[in-house]
PDB file of N, H, CA, C and O in Angstrom:
ATOM      1  N   MET A   1      26.255 -36.197 -20.519  1.00  0.00           N
ATOM      2  CA  MET A   1      25.591 -34.948 -20.314  1.00  0.00           C
ATOM      3  C   MET A   1      23.839 -35.026 -20.577  1.00  0.00           C
ATOM      4  O   MET A   1      23.100 -35.727 -21.269  1.00  0.00           O
ATOM      5  N   ALA A   2      23.639 -33.776 -19.514  1.00  0.00           N
ATOM      6  H   ALA A   2      24.239 -33.207 -18.953  1.00  0.00           H
ATOM      7  CA  ALA A   2      22.291 -33.637 -19.694  1.00  0.00           C
ATOM      8  C   ALA A   2      22.109 -32.732 -20.766  1.00  0.00           C
ATOM      9  O   ALA A   2      22.906 -31.844 -21.067  1.00  0.00           O
ATOM     10  N   LYS A   3      20.594 -33.082 -21.571  1.00  0.00           N
ATOM     11  H   LYS A   3      19.946 -33.804 -21.327  1.00  0.00           H
ATOM     12  CA  LYS A   3      20.200 -32.521 -22.986  1.00  0.00           C
ATOM     13  C   LYS A   3      19.523 -31.234 -22.476  1.00  0.00           C
ATOM     14  O   LYS A   3      19.403 -30.304 -23.273  1.00  0.00           O
ATOM     15  N   GLU A   4      19.117 -31.116 -21.344  1.00  0.00           N
ATOM     16  H   GLU A   4      19.215 -31.872 -20.696  1.00  0.00           H
ATOM     17  CA  GLU A   4      18.327 -29.528 -20.885  1.00  0.00           C
ATOM     18  C   GLU A   4      18.740 -29.484 -19.641  1.00  0.00           C
ATOM     19  O   GLU A   4      19.164 -30.410 -18.949  1.00  0.00           O
ATOM     20  N   ILE A   5      18.541 -27.893 -19.269  1.00  0.00           N
ATOM     21  H   ILE A   5      18.196 -27.141 -19.832  1.00  0.00           H
ATOM     22  CA  ILE A   5      18.610 -27.618 -17.747  1.00  0.00           C
ATOM     23  C   ILE A   5      17.142 -26.989 -17.541  1.00  0.00           C
ATOM     24  O   ILE A   5      16.755 -26.206 -18.408  1.00  0.00           O
ATOM     25  N   ARG A   6      16.465 -27.221 -16.669  1.00  0.00           N
ATOM     26  H   ARG A   6      16.779 -27.857 -15.964  1.00  0.00           H
ATOM     27  CA  ARG A   6      15.459 -27.100 -16.032  1.00  0.00           C
ATOM     28  C   ARG A   6      15.775 -25.935 -14.743  1.00  0.00           C
ATOM     29  O   ARG A   6      16.630 -26.142 -13.882  1.00  0.00           O
ATOM     30  N   ILE A   7      14.855 -24.600 -14.798  1.00  0.00           N
ATOM     31  H   ILE A   7      14.160 -24.432 -15.498  1.00  0.00           H
ATOM     32  CA  ILE A   7      14.923 -23.898 -14.074  1.00  0.00           C
ATOM     33  C   ILE A   7      13.528 -23.407 -13.462  1.00  0.00           C
ATOM     34  O   ILE A   7      12.977 -22.413 -13.934  1.00  0.00           O
ATOM     35  N   THR A   8      13.047 -24.029 -12.545  1.00  0.00           N
ATOM     36  H   THR A   8      13.495 -24.837 -12.161  1.00  0.00           H
ATOM     37  CA  THR A   8      11.544 -23.299 -12.160  1.00  0.00           C
ATOM     38  C   THR A   8      11.462 -21.798 -12.018  1.00  0.00           C
ATOM     39  O   THR A   8      12.438 -21.083 -11.790  1.00  0.00           O
ATOM     40  N   LYS A   9      10.092 -21.334 -12.185  1.00  0.00           N
ATOM     41  H   LYS A   9       9.300 -21.915 -12.369  1.00  0.00           H
ATOM     42  CA  LYS A   9      10.285 -19.841 -12.236  1.00  0.00           C
ATOM     43  C   LYS A   9      10.139 -19.492 -10.307  1.00  0.00           C
ATOM     44  O   LYS A   9       9.652 -20.341  -9.561  1.00  0.00           O
ATOM     45  N   LYS A  10      10.595 -18.292  -9.851  1.00  0.00           N
ATOM     46  H   LYS A  10      10.991 -17.602 -10.457  1.00  0.00           H
ATOM     47  CA  LYS A  10      10.684 -18.121  -8.458  1.00  0.00           C
ATOM     48  C   LYS A  10       9.452 -17.394  -8.337  1.00  0.00           C
ATOM     49  O   LYS A  10       8.978 -16.616  -9.164  1.00  0.00           O
ATOM     50  N   ASN A  11       9.021 -17.699  -7.314  1.00  0.00           N
ATOM     51  H   ASN A  11       9.407 -18.331  -6.642  1.00  0.00           H
ATOM     52  CA  ASN A  11       7.811 -17.216  -6.829  1.00  0.00           C
ATOM     53  C   ASN A  11       8.052 -15.301  -6.376  1.00  0.00           C
ATOM     54  O   ASN A  11       8.992 -15.043  -5.624  1.00  0.00           O
ATOM     55  N   PRO A  12       7.349 -14.374  -6.779  1.00  0.00           N
ATOM     56  CA  PRO A  12       7.468 -13.120  -6.589  1.00  0.00           C
ATOM     57  C   PRO A  12       7.859 -12.702  -5.030  1.00  0.00           C
ATOM     58  O   PRO A  12       7.182 -13.075  -4.072  1.00  0.00           O
ATOM     59  N   ARG A  13       9.002 -11.906  -4.914  1.00  0.00           N
ATOM     60  H   ARG A  13       9.552 -11.603  -5.692  1.00  0.00           H
ATOM     61  CA  ARG A  13       9.256 -11.772  -3.602  1.00  0.00           C
ATOM     62  C   ARG A  13       8.526 -10.919  -3.044  1.00  0.00           C
ATOM     63  O   ARG A  13       7.839 -10.174  -3.744  1.00  0.00           O
ATOM     64  N   ARG A  14       8.505 -10.823  -1.529  1.00  0.00           N
ATOM     65  H   ARG A  14       9.063 -11.427  -0.961  1.00  0.00           H
ATOM     66  CA  ARG A  14       7.599  -9.487  -0.760  1.00  0.00           C
ATOM     67  C   ARG A  14       7.682  -8.164  -1.361  1.00  0.00           C
ATOM     68  O   ARG A  14       8.839  -7.749  -1.280  1.00  0.00           O
ATOM     69  N   GLY A  15       6.883  -7.333  -1.941  1.00  0.00           N
ATOM     70  H   GLY A  15       5.944  -7.670  -2.007  1.00  0.00           H
ATOM     71  CA  GLY A  15       7.393  -6.251  -2.629  1.00  0.00           C
ATOM     72  C   GLY A  15       7.369  -6.233  -3.905  1.00  0.00           C
ATOM     73  O   GLY A  15       7.350  -5.093  -4.367  1.00  0.00           O
ATOM     74  N   ASP A  16       7.362  -7.028  -4.618  1.00  0.00           N
ATOM     75  H   ASP A  16       7.377  -7.954  -4.243  1.00  0.00           H
ATOM     76  CA  ASP A  16       7.626  -7.358  -6.016  1.00  0.00           C
ATOM     77  C   ASP A  16       5.993  -7.808  -6.903  1.00  0.00           C
ATOM     78  O   ASP A  16       5.772  -8.481  -7.910  1.00  0.00           O
ATOM     79  N   ASP A  17       5.129  -7.087  -5.985  1.00  0.00           N
ATOM     80  H   ASP A  17       5.308  -6.540  -5.168  1.00  0.00           H
ATOM     81  CA  ASP A  17       3.909  -7.209  -6.625  1.00  0.00           C
ATOM     82  C   ASP A  17       3.471  -6.028  -6.972  1.00  0.00           C
ATOM     83  O   ASP A  17       2.270  -5.906  -7.213  1.00  0.00           O
ATOM     84  N   GLY A  18       4.250  -5.036  -7.061  1.00  0.00           N
ATOM     85  H   GLY A  18       5.226  -5.135  -6.866  1.00  0.00           H
ATOM     86  CA  GLY A  18       3.508  -3.595  -7.539  1.00  0.00           C
ATOM     87  C   GLY A  18       3.208  -2.622  -6.603  1.00  0.00           C
ATOM     88  O   GLY A  18       2.562  -1.623  -6.921  1.00  0.00           O
ATOM     89  N   HIS A  19       3.715  -2.863  -5.190  1.00  0.00           N
ATOM     90  H   HIS A  19       4.240  -3.674  -4.931  1.00  0.00           H
ATOM     91  CA  HIS A  19       3.389  -2.109  -3.882  1.00  0.00           C
ATOM     92  C   HIS A  19       4.704  -1.998  -3.509  1.00  0.00           C
ATOM     93  O   HIS A  19       5.631  -2.799  -3.635  1.00  0.00           O
ATOM     94  N   LYS A  20       4.660  -0.858  -3.015  1.00  0.00           N
ATOM     95  H   LYS A  20       3.907  -0.208  -2.913  1.00  0.00           H
ATOM     96  CA  LYS A  20       6.085  -0.502  -2.225  1.00  0.00           C
ATOM     97  C   LYS A  20       5.437  -0.239  -0.772  1.00  0.00           C
ATOM     98  O   LYS A  20       4.279   0.053  -0.475  1.00  0.00           O
ATOM     99  N   VAL A  21       6.624  -0.449   0.067  1.00  0.00           N
ATOM    100  H   VAL A  21       7.565  -0.686  -0.173  1.00  0.00           H
ATOM    101  CA  VAL A  21       6.486  -0.116   1.412  1.00  0.00           C
ATOM    102  C   VAL A  21       6.918   1.437   1.595  1.00  0.00           C
ATOM    103  O   VAL A  21       7.950   1.736   0.994  1.00  0.00           O
ATOM    104  N   VAL A  22       6.493   2.131   2.090  1.00  0.00           N
ATOM    105  H   VAL A  22       5.655   1.887   2.578  1.00  0.00           H
ATOM    106  CA  VAL A  22       6.504   3.736   2.311  1.00  0.00           C
ATOM    107  C   VAL A  22       6.328   3.867   4.189  1.00  0.00           C
ATOM    108  O   VAL A  22       5.322   3.526   4.811  1.00  0.00           O
ATOM    109  N   THR A  23       7.554   4.425   4.768  1.00  0.00           N
ATOM    110  H   THR A  23       8.371   4.701   4.263  1.00  0.00           H
ATOM    111  CA  THR A  23       6.936   5.227   5.821  1.00  0.00           C
ATOM    112  C   THR A  23       6.610   6.739   6.176  1.00  0.00           C
ATOM    113  O   THR A  23       7.465   7.596   5.953  1.00  0.00           O
ATOM    114  N   VAL A  24       5.385   7.073   6.724  1.00  0.00           N
ATOM    115  H   VAL A  24       4.690   6.377   6.905  1.00  0.00           H
ATOM    116  CA  VAL A  24       4.631   8.289   6.960  1.00  0.00           C
ATOM    117  C   VAL A  24       4.734   8.742   8.312  1.00  0.00           C
ATOM    118  O   VAL A  24       4.173   8.094   9.196  1.00  0.00           O
ATOM    119  N   ARG A  25       5.404   9.814   8.590  1.00  0.00           N
ATOM    120  H   ARG A  25       5.859  10.341   7.872  1.00  0.00           H
ATOM    121  CA  ARG A  25       4.986  10.729   9.907  1.00  0.00           C
ATOM    122  C   ARG A  25       3.773  11.311   9.684  1.00  0.00           C
ATOM    123  O   ARG A  25       3.516  12.046   8.731  1.00  0.00           O
ATOM    124  N   MET A  26       2.993  10.974  10.593  1.00  0.00           N
ATOM    125  H   MET A  26       3.202  10.377  11.367  1.00  0.00           H
ATOM    126  CA  MET A  26       1.685  11.863  10.820  1.00  0.00           C
ATOM    127  C   MET A  26       1.317  12.370  12.452  1.00  0.00           C
ATOM    128  O   MET A  26       1.767  11.804  13.448  1.00  0.00           O
ATOM    129  N   PRO A  27       0.622  13.274  12.470  1.00  0.00           N
ATOM    130  CA  PRO A  27       0.147  13.958  13.591  1.00  0.00           C
ATOM    131  C   PRO A  27      -1.032  12.470  14.297  1.00  0.00           C
ATOM    132  O   PRO A  27      -1.734  11.644  13.713  1.00  0.00           O
ATOM    133  N   ASP A  28      -0.726  12.750  15.887  1.00  0.00           N
ATOM    134  H   ASP A  28      -0.156  13.421  16.362  1.00  0.00           H
ATOM    135  CA  ASP A  28      -1.423  11.645  16.460  1.00  0.00           C
ATOM    136  C   ASP A  28      -2.903  11.598  16.063  1.00  0.00           C
ATOM    137  O   ASP A  28      -3.506  10.583  15.716  1.00  0.00           O
ATOM    138  N   GLU A  29      -3.398  12.821  16.162  1.00  0.00           N
ATOM    139  H   GLU A  29      -2.907  13.646  16.444  1.00  0.00           H
ATOM    140  CA  GLU A  29      -4.820  12.977  15.818  1.00  0.00           C
ATOM    141  C   GLU A  29      -5.281  12.590  14.548  1.00  0.00           C
ATOM    142  O   GLU A  29      -6.503  12.464  14.481  1.00  0.00           O
ATOM    143  N   ILE A  30      -4.516  12.322  13.316  1.00  0.00           N
ATOM    144  H   ILE A  30      -3.523  12.424  13.370  1.00  0.00           H
ATOM    145  CA  ILE A  30      -4.733  11.888  12.137  1.00  0.00           C
ATOM    146  C   ILE A  30      -4.620  10.520  12.102  1.00  0.00           C
ATOM    147  O   ILE A  30      -5.224   9.821  11.289  1.00  0.00           O
ATOM    148  N   LEU A  31      -3.583   9.946  13.275  1.00  0.00           N
ATOM    149  H   LEU A  31      -3.092  10.515  13.936  1.00  0.00           H
ATOM    150  CA  LEU A  31      -3.439   8.577  13.294  1.00  0.00           C
ATOM    151  C   LEU A  31      -4.966   8.005  13.790  1.00  0.00           C
ATOM    152  O   LEU A  31      -5.632   7.121  13.251  1.00  0.00           O
ATOM    153  N   LYS A  32      -5.352   8.953  15.215  1.00  0.00           N
ATOM    154  H   LYS A  32      -4.811   9.671  15.653  1.00  0.00           H
ATOM    155  CA  LYS A  32      -6.638   8.259  15.446  1.00  0.00           C
ATOM    156  C   LYS A  32      -7.702   7.994  14.847  1.00  0.00           C
ATOM    157  O   LYS A  32      -8.415   7.025  15.110  1.00  0.00           O
ATOM    158  N   LYS A  33      -7.939   8.915  13.891  1.00  0.00           N
ATOM    159  H   LYS A  33      -7.360   9.702  13.678  1.00  0.00           H
ATOM    160  CA  LYS A  33      -9.006   9.048  13.066  1.00  0.00           C
ATOM    161  C   LYS A  33      -8.952   7.887  11.878  1.00  0.00           C
ATOM    162  O   LYS A  33      -9.841   7.346  11.221  1.00  0.00           O
ATOM    163  N   LEU A  34      -7.591   7.758  11.897  1.00  0.00           N
ATOM    164  H   LEU A  34      -6.868   8.197  12.431  1.00  0.00           H
ATOM    165  CA  LEU A  34      -7.748   6.529  10.412  1.00  0.00           C
ATOM    166  C   LEU A  34      -7.937   5.099  11.444  1.00  0.00           C
ATOM    167  O   LEU A  34      -8.396   4.085  10.918  1.00  0.00           O
ATOM    168  N   GLU A  35      -7.545   5.080  12.984  1.00  0.00           N
ATOM    169  H   GLU A  35      -7.172   5.904  13.411  1.00  0.00           H
ATOM    170  CA  GLU A  35      -8.022   3.724  13.714  1.00  0.00           C
ATOM    171  C   GLU A  35      -9.276   3.809  13.675  1.00  0.00           C
ATOM    172  O   GLU A  35      -9.857   2.800  13.274  1.00  0.00           O
ATOM    173  N   GLU A  36      -9.949   4.769  13.989  1.00  0.00           N
ATOM    174  H   GLU A  36      -9.477   5.588  14.315  1.00  0.00           H
ATOM    175  CA  GLU A  36     -11.606   4.833  13.796  1.00  0.00           C
ATOM    176  C   GLU A  36     -12.021   4.397  12.653  1.00  0.00           C
ATOM    177  O   GLU A  36     -12.617   3.320  12.671  1.00  0.00           O
ATOM    178  N   ILE A  37     -11.867   4.966  11.586  1.00  0.00           N
ATOM    179  H   ILE A  37     -11.383   5.840  11.572  1.00  0.00           H
ATOM    180  CA  ILE A  37     -12.175   4.649  10.316  1.00  0.00           C
ATOM    181  C   ILE A  37     -11.866   3.159  10.085  1.00  0.00           C
ATOM    182  O   ILE A  37     -12.685   2.474   9.473  1.00  0.00           O
ATOM    183  N   SER A  38     -10.891   2.707  10.479  1.00  0.00           N
ATOM    184  H   SER A  38     -10.225   3.264  10.976  1.00  0.00           H
ATOM    185  CA  SER A  38     -10.614   1.017  10.496  1.00  0.00           C
ATOM    186  C   SER A  38     -11.146   0.225  11.240  1.00  0.00           C
ATOM    187  O   SER A  38     -11.426  -0.894  10.809  1.00  0.00           O
ATOM    188  N   LEU A  39     -11.411   0.558  12.461  1.00  0.00           N
ATOM    189  H   LEU A  39     -11.183   1.467  12.811  1.00  0.00           H
ATOM    190  CA  LEU A  39     -12.627  -0.313  13.102  1.00  0.00           C
ATOM    191  C   LEU A  39     -13.855  -0.267  12.880  1.00  0.00           C
ATOM    192  O   LEU A  39     -14.596  -1.230  13.073  1.00  0.00           O
ATOM    193  N   GLU A  40     -14.238   0.856  12.443  1.00  0.00           N
ATOM    194  H   GLU A  40     -13.636   1.638  12.286  1.00  0.00           H
ATOM    195  CA  GLU A  40     -15.618   1.194  11.799  1.00  0.00           C
ATOM    196  C   GLU A  40     -16.180   0.570  10.614  1.00  0.00           C
ATOM    197  O   GLU A  40     -17.289   0.091  10.375  1.00  0.00           O
ATOM    198  N   THR A  41     -15.084   0.708   9.915  1.00  0.00           N
ATOM    199  H   THR A  41     -14.183   1.097  10.109  1.00  0.00           H
ATOM    200  CA  THR A  41     -15.540  -0.329   8.513  1.00  0.00           C
ATOM    201  C   THR A  41     -14.958  -1.577   8.463  1.00  0.00           C
ATOM    202  O   THR A  41     -15.028  -2.214   7.412  1.00  0.00           O
ATOM    203  N   ASN A  42     -14.338  -2.076   9.525  1.00  0.00           N
ATOM    204  H   ASN A  42     -14.281  -1.559  10.379  1.00  0.00           H
ATOM    205  CA  ASN A  42     -13.591  -3.396   9.319  1.00  0.00           C
ATOM    206  C   ASN A  42     -12.567  -3.851   8.421  1.00  0.00           C
ATOM    207  O   ASN A  42     -12.447  -4.949   7.877  1.00  0.00           O
ATOM    208  N   ARG A  43     -11.679  -2.578   8.342  1.00  0.00           N
ATOM    209  H   ARG A  43     -11.776  -1.686   8.783  1.00  0.00           H
ATOM    210  CA  ARG A  43     -10.595  -2.717   7.142  1.00  0.00           C
ATOM    211  C   ARG A  43      -9.452  -2.112   7.862  1.00  0.00           C
ATOM    212  O   ARG A  43      -9.579  -1.253   8.735  1.00  0.00           O
ATOM    213  N   SER A  44      -8.233  -2.645   7.415  1.00  0.00           N
ATOM    214  H   SER A  44      -8.130  -3.342   6.706  1.00  0.00           H
ATOM    215  CA  SER A  44      -6.776  -2.323   7.856  1.00  0.00           C
ATOM    216  C   SER A  44      -6.642  -0.993   7.738  1.00  0.00           C
ATOM    217  O   SER A  44      -7.321  -0.372   6.920  1.00  0.00           O
ATOM    218  N   ARG A  45      -5.762  -0.402   8.527  1.00  0.00           N
ATOM    219  H   ARG A  45      -5.211  -0.907   9.191  1.00  0.00           H
ATOM    220  CA  ARG A  45      -5.431   1.091   8.630  1.00  0.00           C
ATOM    221  C   ARG A  45      -4.742   1.375   6.640  1.00  0.00           C
ATOM    222  O   ARG A  45      -5.102   2.171   5.773  1.00  0.00           O
ATOM    223  N   ASN A  46      -3.777   0.387   6.651  1.00  0.00           N
ATOM    224  H   ASN A  46      -3.485  -0.260   7.356  1.00  0.00           H
ATOM    225  CA  ASN A  46      -3.275   0.203   4.950  1.00  0.00           C
ATOM    226  C   ASN A  46      -4.563   0.334   3.996  1.00  0.00           C
ATOM    227  O   ASN A  46      -4.482   1.057   3.003  1.00  0.00           O
ATOM    228  N   GLU A  47      -5.786  -0.377   4.296  1.00  0.00           N
ATOM    229  H   GLU A  47      -5.852  -0.964   5.103  1.00  0.00           H
ATOM    230  CA  GLU A  47      -6.455  -0.347   3.174  1.00  0.00           C
ATOM    231  C   GLU A  47      -7.381   1.149   3.028  1.00  0.00           C
ATOM    232  O   GLU A  47      -7.941   1.570   2.016  1.00  0.00           O
ATOM    233  N   VAL A  48      -7.314   1.885   4.645  1.00  0.00           N
ATOM    234  H   VAL A  48      -6.858   1.542   5.466  1.00  0.00           H
ATOM    235  CA  VAL A  48      -8.001   3.075   4.622  1.00  0.00           C
ATOM    236  C   VAL A  48      -7.255   3.886   4.013  1.00  0.00           C
ATOM    237  O   VAL A  48      -7.720   4.607   3.130  1.00  0.00           O
ATOM    238  N   ILE A  49      -5.897   3.925   4.382  1.00  0.00           N
ATOM    239  H   ILE A  49      -5.519   3.339   5.099  1.00  0.00           H
ATOM    240  CA  ILE A  49      -4.914   5.240   3.970  1.00  0.00           C
ATOM    241  C   ILE A  49      -5.151   4.881   2.518  1.00  0.00           C
ATOM    242  O   ILE A  49      -5.936   5.674   1.998  1.00  0.00           O
ATOM    243  N   ASN A  50      -4.670   3.833   1.613  1.00  0.00           N
ATOM    244  H   ASN A  50      -4.032   3.189   2.035  1.00  0.00           H
ATOM    245  CA  ASN A  50      -4.550   3.861   0.073  1.00  0.00           C
ATOM    246  C   ASN A  50      -5.965   4.100  -0.356  1.00  0.00           C
ATOM    247  O   ASN A  50      -6.087   4.454  -1.528  1.00  0.00           O
ATOM    248  N   PHE A  51      -7.204   3.963   0.447  1.00  0.00           N
ATOM    249  H   PHE A  51      -7.104   3.676   1.400  1.00  0.00           H
ATOM    250  CA  PHE A  51      -8.340   4.162  -0.335  1.00  0.00           C
ATOM    251  C   PHE A  51      -8.603   6.020  -0.202  1.00  0.00           C
ATOM    252  O   PHE A  51      -9.181   6.675  -1.070  1.00  0.00           O
ATOM    253  N   LEU A  52      -8.173   6.448   0.754  1.00  0.00           N
ATOM    254  H   LEU A  52      -7.704   5.916   1.459  1.00  0.00           H
ATOM    255  CA  LEU A  52      -8.028   7.863   0.924  1.00  0.00           C
ATOM    256  C   LEU A  52      -7.239   8.622   0.082  1.00  0.00           C
ATOM    257  O   LEU A  52      -7.593   9.693  -0.412  1.00  0.00           O
ATOM    258  N   LEU A  53      -5.978   7.980  -0.119  1.00  0.00           N
ATOM    259  H   LEU A  53      -5.690   7.110   0.282  1.00  0.00           H
ATOM    260  CA  LEU A  53      -5.208   8.230  -1.010  1.00  0.00           C
ATOM    261  C   LEU A  53      -5.435   8.235  -2.904  1.00  0.00           C
ATOM    262  O   LEU A  53      -5.155   9.052  -3.782  1.00  0.00           O
ATOM    263  N   LYS A  54      -5.972   7.097  -2.895  1.00  0.00           N
ATOM    264  H   LYS A  54      -6.199   6.433  -2.182  1.00  0.00           H
ATOM    265  CA  LYS A  54      -6.848   7.317  -4.202  1.00  0.00           C
ATOM    266  C   LYS A  54      -7.704   8.141  -4.533  1.00  0.00           C
ATOM    267  O   LYS A  54      -7.675   8.814  -5.563  1.00  0.00           O
ATOM    268  N   ALA A  55      -8.538   8.161  -3.692  1.00  0.00           N
ATOM    269  H   ALA A  55      -8.562   7.614  -2.855  1.00  0.00           H
ATOM    270  CA  ALA A  55      -9.454   9.428  -3.183  1.00  0.00           C
ATOM    271  C   ALA A  55      -9.130  10.568  -3.353  1.00  0.00           C
ATOM    272  O   ALA A  55     -10.016  11.256  -3.861  1.00  0.00           O
ATOM    273  N   ALA A  56      -8.020  11.165  -3.090  1.00  0.00           N
ATOM    274  H   ALA A  56      -7.300  10.607  -2.678  1.00  0.00           H
ATOM    275  CA  ALA A  56      -7.662  12.305  -3.092  1.00  0.00           C
ATOM    276  C   ALA A  56      -6.876  12.640  -4.324  1.00  0.00           C
ATOM    277  O   ALA A  56      -7.014  13.771  -4.790  1.00  0.00           O
ATOM    278  N   ILE A  57      -6.110  11.834  -4.875  1.00  0.00           N
ATOM    279  H   ILE A  57      -5.999  10.915  -4.497  1.00  0.00           H
ATOM    280  CA  ILE A  57      -4.804  12.411  -5.403  1.00  0.00           C
ATOM    281  C   ILE A  57      -5.327  12.706  -7.042  1.00  0.00           C
ATOM    282  O   ILE A  57      -4.457  13.053  -7.841  1.00  0.00           O
ATOM    283  N   ASP A  58      -6.574  12.580  -7.461  1.00  0.00           N
ATOM    284  H   ASP A  58      -7.281  12.298  -6.812  1.00  0.00           H
ATOM    285  CA  ASP A  58      -6.944  12.772  -8.644  1.00  0.00           C
ATOM    286  C   ASP A  58      -7.780  14.662  -8.374  1.00  0.00           C
ATOM    287  O   ASP A  58      -7.988  15.542  -9.209  1.00  0.00           O
ATOM    288  N   ILE A  59      -8.000  14.638  -7.149  1.00  0.00           N
ATOM    289  H   ILE A  59      -7.831  13.923  -6.470  1.00  0.00           H
ATOM    290  CA  ILE A  59      -8.570  16.098  -6.942  1.00  0.00           C
ATOM    291  C   ILE A  59      -7.441  17.219  -6.485  1.00  0.00           C
ATOM    292  O   ILE A  59      -7.621  18.435  -6.416  1.00  0.00           O
ATOM    293  N   VAL A  60      -6.356  16.560  -6.222  1.00  0.00           N
ATOM    294  H   VAL A  60      -6.210  15.572  -6.278  1.00  0.00           H
ATOM    295  CA  VAL A  60      -5.115  17.622  -6.026  1.00  0.00           C
ATOM    296  C   VAL A  60      -5.218  18.693  -7.023  1.00  0.00           C
ATOM    297  O   VAL A  60      -5.501  18.412  -8.188  1.00  0.00           O
ATOM    298  N   LYS A  61      -4.948  20.246  -6.539  1.00  0.00           N
ATOM    299  H   LYS A  61      -4.718  20.474  -5.593  1.00  0.00           H
ATOM    300  CA  LYS A  61      -4.588  21.047  -7.550  1.00  0.00           C
ATOM    301  C   LYS A  61      -3.413  21.852  -7.153  1.00  0.00           C
ATOM    302  O   LYS A  61      -3.567  22.443  -6.084  1.00  0.00           O
ATOM    303  N   ILE A  62      -2.179  22.040  -7.796  1.00  0.00           N
ATOM    304  H   ILE A  62      -2.054  21.561  -8.664  1.00  0.00           H
ATOM    305  CA  ILE A  62      -1.401  22.701  -7.190  1.00  0.00           C
ATOM    306  C   ILE A  62      -1.231  23.785  -7.776  1.00  0.00           C
ATOM    307  O   ILE A  62      -1.191  23.872  -9.003  1.00  0.00           O
ATOM    308  N   GLU A  63      -1.095  24.862  -6.900  1.00  0.00           N
ATOM    309  H   GLU A  63      -1.127  24.791  -5.903  1.00  0.00           H
ATOM    310  CA  GLU A  63      -0.672  26.554  -7.050  1.00  0.00           C
ATOM    311  C   GLU A  63       0.403  26.594  -6.952  1.00  0.00           C
ATOM    312  O   GLU A  63       1.148  25.875  -6.286  1.00  0.00           O
ATOM    313  N   GLU A  64       0.703  27.743  -7.836  1.00  0.00           N
ATOM    314  H   GLU A  64       0.098  28.327  -8.378  1.00  0.00           H
ATOM    315  CA  GLU A  64       1.898  28.549  -7.937  1.00  0.00           C
ATOM    316  C   GLU A  64       2.076  29.419  -6.471  1.00  0.00           C
ATOM    317  O   GLU A  64       3.031  30.181  -6.318  1.00  0.00           O
TER     318      GLU A  64
END
């Protein structure tokens, strides 16, 4: 009989890195502007969207 059982750690699966995949519907003109920013800055649309959301989330004011 074996004296120990070894189990290797599993690599994180896609999505287990603290990020979640979401789907967003947006008007064509916003998508076009995001694409322009993406090309001009040499960043992916995902990077641009996350940058803009991070910048905006702290300045949102909710009105009653």
